[in-house]
All heavy atoms as TSV, in Angstrom:
chain	resi	resn	atom	element	x	y	z
A	1	MET	N	N	0.861	-1.141	-0.060
A	1	MET	CA	C	0.060	-0.019	-0.047
A	1	MET	C	C	0.951	1.196	0.073
A	1	MET	O	O	1.837	1.337	0.719
A	1	MET	CB	C	-0.947	0.050	1.256
A	1	MET	CG	C	-1.634	1.206	1.443
A	1	MET	SD	S	-2.797	1.224	2.801
A	1	MET	CE	C	-4.106	0.306	2.014
A	2	ASN	N	N	0.584	2.207	-0.835
A	2	ASN	CA	C	1.306	3.403	-0.850
A	2	ASN	C	C	0.522	4.538	-0.186
A	2	ASN	O	O	-0.621	4.375	0.128
A	2	ASN	CB	C	1.734	3.793	-2.366
A	2	ASN	CG	C	0.489	4.006	-3.201
A	2	ASN	OD1	O	-0.570	4.406	-2.712
A	2	ASN	ND2	N	0.696	3.816	-4.519
A	3	TYR	N	N	1.121	5.648	-0.036
A	3	TYR	CA	C	0.455	6.790	0.688
A	3	TYR	C	C	-0.738	7.286	-0.014
A	3	TYR	O	O	-1.773	7.519	0.671
A	3	TYR	CB	C	1.477	7.913	0.795
A	3	TYR	CG	C	0.917	9.130	1.581
A	3	TYR	CD1	C	0.691	9.130	2.900
A	3	TYR	CD2	C	0.558	10.289	0.825
A	3	TYR	CE1	C	0.133	10.122	3.571
A	3	TYR	CE2	C	-0.002	11.367	1.479
A	3	TYR	CZ	C	-0.279	11.256	2.808
A	3	TYR	OH	O	-0.872	12.339	3.519
A	4	GLN	N	N	-0.714	7.293	-1.341
A	4	GLN	CA	C	-1.970	7.845	-2.053
A	4	GLN	C	C	-3.132	6.823	-1.864
A	4	GLN	O	O	-4.270	7.197	-1.620
A	4	GLN	CB	C	-1.678	7.998	-3.625
A	4	GLN	CG	C	-2.789	8.579	-4.298
A	4	GLN	CD	C	-3.016	10.016	-3.886
A	4	GLN	OE1	O	-2.138	10.752	-3.486
A	4	GLN	NE2	N	-4.318	10.465	-3.966
A	5	ALA	N	N	-2.912	5.503	-1.859
A	5	ALA	CA	C	-3.882	4.533	-1.670
A	5	ALA	C	C	-4.424	4.699	-0.204
A	5	ALA	O	O	-5.702	4.608	-0.004
A	5	ALA	CB	C	-3.463	3.138	-1.931
A	6	PHE	N	N	-3.627	4.835	0.763
A	6	PHE	CA	C	-4.022	5.093	2.091
A	6	PHE	C	C	-4.795	6.258	2.343
A	6	PHE	O	O	-5.832	6.227	2.929
A	6	PHE	CB	C	-2.670	5.172	3.012
A	6	PHE	CG	C	-3.012	5.557	4.444
A	6	PHE	CD1	C	-3.458	4.622	5.303
A	6	PHE	CD2	C	-2.823	6.880	4.821
A	6	PHE	CE1	C	-3.649	4.953	6.642
A	6	PHE	CE2	C	-3.104	7.207	6.111
A	6	PHE	CZ	C	-3.630	6.291	7.002
A	7	LYS	N	N	-4.390	7.358	1.763
A	7	LYS	CA	C	-5.058	8.682	1.833
A	7	LYS	C	C	-6.563	8.596	1.327
A	7	LYS	O	O	-7.490	9.122	1.833
A	7	LYS	CB	C	-4.227	9.792	1.102
A	7	LYS	CG	C	-4.854	11.124	1.203
A	7	LYS	CD	C	-3.947	12.097	0.525
A	7	LYS	CE	C	-4.528	13.530	0.464
A	7	LYS	NZ	N	-3.752	14.444	-0.336
A	8	CYS	N	N	-6.692	7.832	0.199
A	8	CYS	CA	C	-8.042	7.725	-0.463
A	8	CYS	C	C	-8.934	6.750	0.140
A	8	CYS	O	O	-10.045	6.708	-0.109
A	8	CYS	CB	C	-7.768	7.485	-1.951
A	8	CYS	SG	S	-7.038	8.836	-2.776
A	9	ASN	N	N	-8.412	5.922	1.038
A	9	ASN	CA	C	-9.141	4.796	1.571
A	9	ASN	C	C	-10.067	5.403	2.796
A	9	ASN	O	O	-9.557	5.914	3.656
A	9	ASN	CB	C	-8.149	3.711	2.234
A	9	ASN	CG	C	-8.946	2.459	2.672
A	9	ASN	OD1	O	-9.989	2.539	3.205
A	9	ASN	ND2	N	-8.391	1.317	2.478
A	10	SER	N	N	-11.326	5.181	2.531
A	10	SER	CA	C	-12.218	5.779	3.524
A	10	SER	C	C	-12.592	4.720	4.643
A	10	SER	O	O	-13.191	5.106	5.597
A	10	SER	CB	C	-13.656	6.027	2.739
A	10	SER	OG	O	-14.120	4.864	2.256
A	11	GLN	N	N	-12.043	3.520	4.590
A	11	GLN	CA	C	-12.177	2.410	5.561
A	11	GLN	C	C	-11.064	2.355	6.449
A	11	GLN	O	O	-10.536	1.310	6.548
A	11	GLN	CB	C	-12.611	1.142	4.890
A	11	GLN	CG	C	-13.750	1.263	4.037
A	11	GLN	CD	C	-15.024	1.547	4.938
A	11	GLN	OE1	O	-15.231	0.906	6.020
A	11	GLN	NE2	N	-15.980	2.385	4.402
A	12	LYS	N	N	-10.586	3.409	7.006
A	12	LYS	CA	C	-9.400	3.365	7.978
A	12	LYS	C	C	-9.833	3.988	9.272
A	12	LYS	O	O	-10.701	4.725	9.368
A	12	LYS	CB	C	-8.187	4.071	7.367
A	12	LYS	CG	C	-8.419	5.605	7.188
A	12	LYS	CD	C	-7.139	6.128	6.536
A	12	LYS	CE	C	-7.303	7.600	6.125
A	12	LYS	NZ	N	-7.787	7.726	4.773
A	13	GLU	N	N	-9.158	3.371	10.272
A	13	GLU	CA	C	-9.405	3.737	11.710
A	13	GLU	C	C	-8.187	4.005	12.386
A	13	GLU	O	O	-7.254	3.154	12.386
A	13	GLU	CB	C	-10.260	2.714	12.299
A	13	GLU	CG	C	-10.667	2.965	13.758
A	13	GLU	CD	C	-11.488	1.878	14.516
A	13	GLU	OE1	O	-12.009	1.036	13.692
A	13	GLU	OE2	O	-11.601	1.892	15.606
A	14	TYR	N	N	-8.087	5.159	13.041
A	14	TYR	CA	C	-6.821	5.423	13.856
A	14	TYR	C	C	-6.809	4.623	15.088
A	14	TYR	O	O	-7.787	4.553	15.847
A	14	TYR	CB	C	-6.948	6.926	14.195
A	14	TYR	CG	C	-5.796	7.401	15.074
A	14	TYR	CD1	C	-4.404	7.464	14.673
A	14	TYR	CD2	C	-5.961	7.625	16.436
A	14	TYR	CE1	C	-3.386	7.925	15.391
A	14	TYR	CE2	C	-4.910	8.105	17.226
A	14	TYR	CZ	C	-3.647	8.207	16.742
A	14	TYR	OH	O	-2.646	8.518	17.604
A	15	LEU	N	N	-5.696	3.955	15.338
A	15	LEU	CA	C	-5.611	3.119	16.558
A	15	LEU	C	C	-4.669	3.692	17.618
A	15	LEU	O	O	-4.785	3.426	18.763
A	15	LEU	CB	C	-5.006	1.779	16.103
A	15	LEU	CG	C	-5.856	0.921	15.060
A	15	LEU	CD1	C	-5.152	-0.360	14.737
A	15	LEU	CD2	C	-7.212	0.715	15.691
A	16	GLY	N	N	-3.666	4.561	17.239
A	16	GLY	CA	C	-2.823	4.992	18.222
A	16	GLY	C	C	-1.498	5.518	17.671
A	16	GLY	O	O	-1.397	5.594	16.426
A	17	PHE	N	N	-0.576	5.904	18.506
A	17	PHE	CA	C	0.739	6.391	18.022
A	17	PHE	C	C	1.849	5.593	18.610
A	17	PHE	O	O	1.759	5.286	19.841
A	17	PHE	CB	C	0.855	7.861	18.444
A	17	PHE	CG	C	2.188	8.428	17.976
A	17	PHE	CD1	C	2.416	8.808	16.662
A	17	PHE	CD2	C	3.186	8.590	18.901
A	17	PHE	CE1	C	3.617	9.416	16.344
A	17	PHE	CE2	C	4.481	9.134	18.509
A	17	PHE	CZ	C	4.744	9.607	17.232
A	18	CYS	N	N	2.896	5.265	17.896
A	18	CYS	CA	C	4.091	4.672	18.298
A	18	CYS	C	C	5.212	5.496	18.005
A	18	CYS	O	O	5.437	5.878	16.865
A	18	CYS	CB	C	4.211	3.322	17.646
A	18	CYS	SG	S	5.799	2.429	17.842
A	19	GLU	N	N	6.113	5.730	19.021
A	19	GLU	CA	C	7.303	6.630	18.776
A	19	GLU	C	C	8.136	6.016	17.694
A	19	GLU	O	O	8.793	6.863	16.946
A	19	GLU	CB	C	8.030	6.761	20.032
A	19	GLU	CG	C	7.536	7.866	20.964
A	19	GLU	CD	C	8.391	8.160	22.111
A	19	GLU	OE1	O	9.668	8.216	21.886
A	19	GLU	OE2	O	7.865	8.371	23.267
A	20	GLU	N	N	8.375	4.748	17.651
A	20	GLU	CA	C	9.217	4.153	16.631
A	20	GLU	C	C	8.611	4.052	15.238
A	20	GLU	O	O	9.272	4.246	14.235
A	20	GLU	CB	C	9.602	2.738	17.085
A	20	GLU	CG	C	10.582	2.074	16.269
A	20	GLU	CD	C	10.930	0.647	16.735
A	20	GLU	OE1	O	11.268	0.512	17.987
A	20	GLU	OE2	O	11.047	-0.273	16.008
A	21	LYS	N	N	7.307	3.635	15.087
A	21	LYS	CA	C	6.666	3.567	13.797
A	21	LYS	C	C	5.909	4.596	13.350
A	21	LYS	O	O	5.663	4.753	12.078
A	21	LYS	CB	C	5.821	2.242	13.855
A	21	LYS	CG	C	6.586	0.997	14.125
A	21	LYS	CD	C	7.425	0.561	12.993
A	21	LYS	CE	C	8.064	-0.777	13.213
A	21	LYS	NZ	N	8.841	-1.169	12.138
A	22	GLY	N	N	5.285	5.419	14.235
A	22	GLY	CA	C	4.474	6.579	13.850
A	22	GLY	C	C	3.027	6.317	14.161
A	22	GLY	O	O	2.668	5.627	15.049
A	23	PHE	N	N	2.101	6.888	13.332
A	23	PHE	CA	C	0.603	6.791	13.537
A	23	PHE	C	C	0.168	5.354	13.013
A	23	PHE	O	O	0.505	5.047	11.998
A	23	PHE	CB	C	-0.078	7.906	12.916
A	23	PHE	CG	C	0.273	9.277	13.305
A	23	PHE	CD1	C	1.270	9.984	12.734
A	23	PHE	CD2	C	-0.391	9.831	14.428
A	23	PHE	CE1	C	1.628	11.215	13.150
A	23	PHE	CE2	C	-0.008	10.921	15.013
A	23	PHE	CZ	C	0.974	11.792	14.338
A	24	ILE	N	N	-0.565	4.674	13.821
A	24	ILE	CA	C	-0.977	3.399	13.483
A	24	ILE	C	C	-2.516	3.398	13.222
A	24	ILE	O	O	-3.276	3.968	13.895
A	24	ILE	CB	C	-0.847	2.333	14.841
A	24	ILE	CG1	C	0.647	2.486	15.262
A	24	ILE	CG2	C	-1.179	0.892	14.459
A	24	ILE	CD1	C	1.650	2.142	14.291
A	25	TYR	N	N	-2.788	2.670	12.078
A	25	TYR	CA	C	-4.167	2.612	11.540
A	25	TYR	C	C	-4.465	1.270	11.071
A	25	TYR	O	O	-3.659	0.416	10.801
A	25	TYR	CB	C	-4.262	3.497	10.293
A	25	TYR	CG	C	-4.211	4.965	10.451
A	25	TYR	CD1	C	-3.003	5.669	10.480
A	25	TYR	CD2	C	-5.379	5.665	10.569
A	25	TYR	CE1	C	-3.020	6.952	10.630
A	25	TYR	CE2	C	-5.355	7.101	10.742
A	25	TYR	CZ	C	-4.121	7.677	10.864
A	25	TYR	OH	O	-4.105	9.038	10.971
A	26	SER	N	N	-5.803	0.925	11.284
A	26	SER	CA	C	-6.421	-0.294	10.735
A	26	SER	C	C	-7.053	0.200	9.390
A	26	SER	O	O	-7.828	1.105	9.351
A	26	SER	CB	C	-7.459	-0.902	11.671
A	26	SER	OG	O	-8.295	-1.873	11.021
A	27	VAL	N	N	-6.732	-0.543	8.309
A	27	VAL	CA	C	-7.213	-0.230	6.994
A	27	VAL	C	C	-7.932	-1.463	6.296
A	27	VAL	O	O	-7.363	-2.566	6.393
A	27	VAL	CB	C	-6.095	0.244	6.166
A	27	VAL	CG1	C	-6.522	0.618	4.661
A	27	VAL	CG2	C	-5.368	1.364	6.748
A	28	GLN	N	N	-9.072	-1.242	5.897
A	28	GLN	CA	C	-9.773	-2.378	5.166
A	28	GLN	C	C	-9.233	-2.335	3.675
A	28	GLN	O	O	-9.275	-1.425	2.969
A	28	GLN	CB	C	-11.320	-2.056	5.131
A	28	GLN	CG	C	-11.966	-3.291	4.538
A	28	GLN	CD	C	-13.502	-3.312	4.643
A	28	GLN	OE1	O	-14.043	-2.283	5.155
A	28	GLN	NE2	N	-14.145	-4.344	4.130
A	29	ILE	N	N	-8.646	-3.486	3.379
A	29	ILE	CA	C	-8.150	-3.723	1.933
A	29	ILE	C	C	-9.173	-4.211	1.053
A	29	ILE	O	O	-9.222	-3.742	-0.113
A	29	ILE	CB	C	-6.904	-4.657	2.075
A	29	ILE	CG1	C	-5.817	-4.075	2.925
A	29	ILE	CG2	C	-6.383	-5.012	0.629
A	29	ILE	CD1	C	-4.644	-5.020	3.240
A	30	ASP	N	N	-9.884	-5.187	1.505
A	30	ASP	CA	C	-10.920	-5.792	0.707
A	30	ASP	C	C	-12.022	-6.258	1.589
A	30	ASP	O	O	-11.849	-6.156	2.851
A	30	ASP	CB	C	-10.343	-6.993	-0.095
A	30	ASP	CG	C	-11.137	-7.410	-1.303
A	30	ASP	OD1	O	-12.169	-6.775	-1.637
A	30	ASP	OD2	O	-10.657	-8.405	-1.902
A	31	GLU	N	N	-13.073	-6.865	1.088
A	31	GLU	CA	C	-14.095	-7.385	2.043
A	31	GLU	C	C	-13.667	-8.449	2.886
A	31	GLU	O	O	-13.197	-9.464	2.336
A	31	GLU	CB	C	-15.337	-7.875	1.211
A	31	GLU	CG	C	-16.515	-8.184	2.009
A	31	GLU	CD	C	-17.739	-8.611	1.183
A	31	GLU	OE1	O	-17.887	-8.010	0.154
A	31	GLU	OE2	O	-18.580	-9.336	1.799
A	32	GLY	N	N	-13.547	-8.254	4.153
A	32	GLY	CA	C	-13.080	-9.225	5.106
A	32	GLY	C	C	-11.581	-9.270	5.294
A	32	GLY	O	O	-11.041	-10.075	6.026
A	33	THR	N	N	-10.856	-8.397	4.489
A	33	THR	CA	C	-9.351	-8.274	4.623
A	33	THR	C	C	-8.960	-6.963	5.226
A	33	THR	O	O	-9.349	-5.979	4.609
A	33	THR	CB	C	-8.722	-8.586	3.260
A	33	THR	OG1	O	-9.186	-9.923	2.850
A	33	THR	CG2	C	-7.132	-8.663	3.360
A	34	TYR	N	N	-8.131	-6.991	6.216
A	34	TYR	CA	C	-7.650	-5.777	6.817
A	34	TYR	C	C	-6.169	-5.709	7.024
A	34	TYR	O	O	-5.455	-6.801	6.918
A	34	TYR	CB	C	-8.296	-5.638	8.181
A	34	TYR	CG	C	-9.848	-5.512	8.199
A	34	TYR	CD1	C	-10.542	-6.636	8.102
A	34	TYR	CD2	C	-10.414	-4.248	8.183
A	34	TYR	CE1	C	-11.986	-6.593	8.022
A	34	TYR	CE2	C	-11.811	-4.147	8.157
A	34	TYR	CZ	C	-12.589	-5.316	8.053
A	34	TYR	OH	O	-13.928	-5.256	8.034
A	35	ALA	N	N	-5.584	-4.541	7.226
A	35	ALA	CA	C	-4.217	-4.449	7.431
A	35	ALA	C	C	-3.972	-3.497	8.614
A	35	ALA	O	O	-4.771	-2.510	8.651
A	35	ALA	CB	C	-3.416	-3.890	6.194
A	36	ILE	N	N	-2.910	-3.627	9.294
A	36	ILE	CA	C	-2.494	-2.682	10.379
A	36	ILE	C	C	-1.309	-2.093	9.736
A	36	ILE	O	O	-0.325	-2.745	9.383
A	36	ILE	CB	C	-2.215	-3.313	11.730
A	36	ILE	CG1	C	-3.391	-4.198	12.172
A	36	ILE	CG2	C	-1.768	-2.286	12.754
A	36	ILE	CD1	C	-4.639	-3.321	12.506
A	37	VAL	N	N	-1.310	-0.756	9.574
A	37	VAL	CA	C	-0.205	-0.057	8.980
A	37	VAL	C	C	0.159	1.115	9.845
A	37	VAL	O	O	-0.464	1.583	10.716
A	37	VAL	CB	C	-0.589	0.560	7.539
A	37	VAL	CG1	C	-1.087	-0.573	6.566
A	37	VAL	CG2	C	-1.749	1.611	7.762
A	38	ALA	N	N	1.511	1.520	9.640
A	38	ALA	CA	C	2.066	2.656	10.353
A	38	ALA	C	C	2.285	3.788	9.284
A	38	ALA	O	O	2.793	3.454	8.142
A	38	ALA	CB	C	3.382	2.278	10.926
A	39	LEU	N	N	2.029	4.949	9.727
A	39	LEU	CA	C	2.299	6.195	8.833
A	39	LEU	C	C	3.273	7.001	9.556
A	39	LEU	O	O	3.077	7.516	10.596
A	39	LEU	CB	C	0.981	6.868	8.554
A	39	LEU	CG	C	1.022	8.294	7.921
A	39	LEU	CD1	C	1.676	8.187	6.565
A	39	LEU	CD2	C	-0.329	8.933	7.901
A	40	LYS	N	N	4.369	7.290	8.884
A	40	LYS	CA	C	5.463	8.120	9.392
A	40	LYS	C	C	6.159	8.851	8.293
A	40	LYS	O	O	6.621	8.284	7.311
A	40	LYS	CB	C	6.515	7.294	10.237
A	40	LYS	CG	C	7.480	8.131	10.920
A	40	LYS	CD	C	8.422	7.253	11.825
A	40	LYS	CE	C	9.289	8.180	12.591
A	40	LYS	NZ	N	10.180	7.360	13.487
A	41	GLU	N	N	5.986	10.230	8.292
A	41	GLU	CA	C	6.625	10.993	7.291
A	41	GLU	C	C	6.109	10.683	5.882
A	41	GLU	O	O	7.000	10.554	4.976
A	41	GLU	CB	C	8.199	11.052	7.355
A	41	GLU	CG	C	8.601	11.626	8.776
A	41	GLU	CD	C	10.108	11.459	8.894
A	41	GLU	OE1	O	10.781	10.971	7.982
A	41	GLU	OE2	O	10.573	11.803	9.982
A	42	ALA	N	N	4.863	10.454	5.731
A	42	ALA	CA	C	4.207	10.164	4.420
A	42	ALA	C	C	4.767	8.835	3.829
A	42	ALA	O	O	4.485	8.503	2.702
A	42	ALA	CB	C	4.377	11.224	3.391
A	43	THR	N	N	5.247	7.919	4.813
A	43	THR	CA	C	5.639	6.514	4.317
A	43	THR	C	C	4.766	5.556	5.119
A	43	THR	O	O	4.641	5.655	6.402
A	43	THR	CB	C	7.141	6.325	4.699
A	43	THR	OG1	O	7.932	7.162	3.989
A	43	THR	CG2	C	7.629	4.904	4.295
A	44	ILE	N	N	4.134	4.633	4.325
A	44	ILE	CA	C	3.391	3.594	4.963
A	44	ILE	C	C	4.166	2.323	5.103
A	44	ILE	O	O	4.793	1.846	4.177
A	44	ILE	CB	C	2.173	3.296	4.040
A	44	ILE	CG1	C	1.312	4.542	3.689
A	44	ILE	CG2	C	1.269	2.151	4.578
A	44	ILE	CD1	C	0.588	5.050	5.004
A	45	THR	N	N	4.043	1.791	6.309
A	45	THR	CA	C	4.673	0.574	6.694
A	45	THR	C	C	3.705	-0.539	6.976
A	45	THR	O	O	2.812	-0.205	7.829
A	45	THR	CB	C	5.742	0.565	7.768
A	45	THR	OG1	O	6.647	1.692	7.490
A	45	THR	CG2	C	6.449	-0.619	8.093
A	46	LEU	N	N	3.636	-1.633	6.202
A	46	LEU	CA	C	2.621	-2.615	6.571
A	46	LEU	C	C	3.183	-3.460	7.659
A	46	LEU	O	O	4.241	-3.981	7.723
A	46	LEU	CB	C	2.473	-3.598	5.312
A	46	LEU	CG	C	1.556	-4.685	5.462
A	46	LEU	CD1	C	0.136	-4.263	5.738
A	46	LEU	CD2	C	1.700	-5.599	4.247
A	47	LEU	N	N	2.351	-3.548	8.803
A	47	LEU	CA	C	2.724	-4.183	10.011
A	47	LEU	C	C	2.145	-5.692	10.009
A	47	LEU	O	O	2.804	-6.628	10.351
A	47	LEU	CB	C	2.258	-3.550	11.271
A	47	LEU	CG	C	2.878	-2.042	11.344
A	47	LEU	CD1	C	2.359	-1.343	12.591
A	47	LEU	CD2	C	4.435	-2.132	11.404
A	48	ILE	N	N	0.924	-5.818	9.594
A	48	ILE	CA	C	0.242	-7.116	9.670
A	48	ILE	C	C	-1.051	-7.064	8.790
A	48	ILE	O	O	-1.612	-6.031	8.614
A	48	ILE	CB	C	-0.151	-7.486	11.132
A	48	ILE	CG1	C	-0.705	-8.928	11.196
A	48	ILE	CG2	C	-1.167	-6.561	11.651
A	48	ILE	CD1	C	-0.867	-9.500	12.555
A	49	THR	N	N	-1.378	-8.169	8.161
A	49	THR	CA	C	-2.685	-8.250	7.467
A	49	THR	C	C	-3.387	-9.508	8.056
A	49	THR	O	O	-2.883	-10.341	8.628
A	49	THR	CB	C	-2.474	-8.449	5.955
A	49	THR	OG1	O	-1.772	-9.706	5.795
A	49	THR	CG2	C	-1.780	-7.455	5.218
A	50	PHE	N	N	-4.798	-9.350	8.071
A	50	PHE	CA	C	-5.533	-10.465	8.554
A	50	PHE	C	C	-6.934	-10.415	7.865
A	50	PHE	O	O	-7.312	-9.511	7.185
A	50	PHE	CB	C	-5.726	-10.405	10.054
A	50	PHE	CG	C	-6.331	-9.068	10.492
A	50	PHE	CD1	C	-7.780	-9.025	10.816
A	50	PHE	CD2	C	-5.581	-7.900	10.726
A	50	PHE	CE1	C	-8.408	-7.887	11.258
A	50	PHE	CE2	C	-6.254	-6.754	11.208
A	50	PHE	CZ	C	-7.644	-6.718	11.425
A	51	CYS	N	N	-7.513	-11.714	7.868
A	51	CYS	CA	C	-8.825	-11.881	7.250
A	51	CYS	C	C	-9.856	-12.177	8.350
A	51	CYS	O	O	-9.573	-12.839	9.339
A	51	CYS	CB	C	-8.829	-13.043	6.294
A	51	CYS	SG	S	-7.711	-12.731	4.922
A	52	VAL	N	N	-11.109	-11.600	8.168
A	52	VAL	CA	C	-12.179	-11.840	9.089
A	52	VAL	C	C	-13.172	-12.703	8.408
A	52	VAL	O	O	-13.593	-12.447	7.274
A	52	VAL	CB	C	-12.850	-10.588	9.552
A	52	VAL	CG1	C	-13.966	-10.711	10.461
A	52	VAL	CG2	C	-11.818	-9.595	10.168
A	53	GLN	N	N	-13.610	-13.829	9.099
A	53	GLN	CA	C	-14.517	-14.731	8.461
A	53	GLN	C	C	-15.780	-14.707	9.198
A	53	GLN	O	O	-15.805	-14.599	10.423
A	53	GLN	CB	C	-13.940	-16.153	8.454
A	53	GLN	CG	C	-12.679	-16.333	7.674
A	53	GLN	CD	C	-12.160	-17.740	7.728
A	53	GLN	OE1	O	-12.616	-18.528	8.552
A	53	GLN	NE2	N	-11.248	-18.064	6.874
A	54	LYS	N	N	-16.860	-14.674	8.402
A	54	LYS	CA	C	-18.169	-14.687	9.045
A	54	LYS	C	C	-18.431	-16.133	9.604
A	54	LYS	O	O	-18.126	-17.068	8.994
A	54	LYS	CB	C	-19.349	-14.402	8.016
A	54	LYS	CG	C	-19.275	-12.828	7.635
A	54	LYS	CD	C	-20.332	-12.567	6.755
A	54	LYS	CE	C	-20.280	-11.173	6.179
A	54	LYS	NZ	N	-21.329	-10.752	5.367
A	55	THR	N	N	-19.141	-16.301	10.811
A	55	THR	CA	C	-19.433	-17.475	11.338
A	55	THR	C	C	-20.890	-17.738	11.191
A	55	THR	O	O	-21.723	-16.770	11.232
A	55	THR	CB	C	-19.047	-17.621	12.788
A	55	THR	OG1	O	-19.749	-16.532	13.593
A	55	THR	CG2	C	-17.544	-17.535	12.969
A	56	THR	N	N	-21.336	-18.979	11.135
A	56	THR	CA	C	-22.704	-19.270	10.985
A	56	THR	C	C	-23.138	-19.726	12.454
A	56	THR	O	O	-22.450	-20.564	12.983
A	56	THR	CB	C	-23.103	-20.362	9.939
A	56	THR	OG1	O	-22.334	-21.543	10.268
A	56	THR	CG2	C	-22.647	-19.900	8.545
A	57	SER	N	N	-24.256	-19.130	12.877
A	57	SER	CA	C	-24.702	-19.518	14.221
A	57	SER	C	C	-25.520	-20.754	14.098
A	57	SER	O	O	-26.325	-20.984	13.149
A	57	SER	CB	C	-25.433	-18.445	14.810
A	57	SER	OG	O	-26.780	-18.257	14.126
A	58	GLN	N	N	-25.340	-21.725	15.072
A	58	GLN	CA	C	-26.018	-22.970	15.095
A	58	GLN	C	C	-26.981	-22.845	16.278
A	58	GLN	O	O	-26.618	-22.748	17.445
A	58	GLN	CB	C	-25.162	-24.126	15.279
A	58	GLN	CG	C	-24.272	-24.325	14.102
A	58	GLN	CD	C	-23.267	-25.453	14.319
A	58	GLN	OE1	O	-23.015	-25.939	15.413
A	58	GLN	NE2	N	-22.599	-25.876	13.337
A	59	ASP	N	N	-28.311	-22.877	16.001
A	59	ASP	CA	C	-29.277	-22.801	16.987
A	59	ASP	C	C	-29.664	-24.182	17.565
A	59	ASP	O	O	-29.646	-25.169	17.019
A	59	ASP	CB	C	-30.624	-22.088	16.570
A	59	ASP	CG	C	-30.169	-20.669	16.207
A	59	ASP	OD1	O	-29.350	-20.100	16.883
A	59	ASP	OD2	O	-30.806	-20.125	15.246
């Protein structure tokens, strides 16, 4: 992910600040796929990606 893609992504959430990495955000990449990224001096660092799966409830 580059800075322009991050800037235009409307599905991001600020999580906090890290002195070493910068501002930390959760960003939705695709349906059910997310990334935790760091923003420091207009540079995006990918920290982790993960997928969320829907569960079916059993009654």
